[in-house]
C-alpha angles and dihedrals in degrees: 000000000000127000125230089277093053095252120140112253137170133202115255124182111220133176111241113232129225093022133108134206122278118203137174088259092057137266132308104232129206121304112279094034124129093301119036094228119141114258110254117223119240114255119264115264131208120237139173112257122193112238121231120215090263088051089052091049094050093044089052092050091056088071108019132046127201118211118211110206121202130179094268102011146043130201142160110270137193120263108262114250096242087063092047091052089048090053091049095048099040096100100160090067130121091254110125122251122230122194103174145350117236113206097164113103118245111237118189126209088256089061095245 
């Protein structure tokens, strides 16, 4: 997909660092706090990551293979760089646009 600027992006799930889990019962503070429970890590969160030319090439090769045909042999080759650059710069394409990822739950007035 593309971001709001037209750059190719993908969703990657990463674990945030230096955070701890918050629950409806409270928090689990640092080790050695009031109760000696172990600190629980915060859950992993998805985010939009800008793709580099190598990332675009690897993403494309998940779905399409290019066959290089020689006189006496044939093998799968890498997508040539001009085609990678064209994919990255073709912003008026049918690739969907993602502006943000919403990880917060939606709670209605009815509580559902």
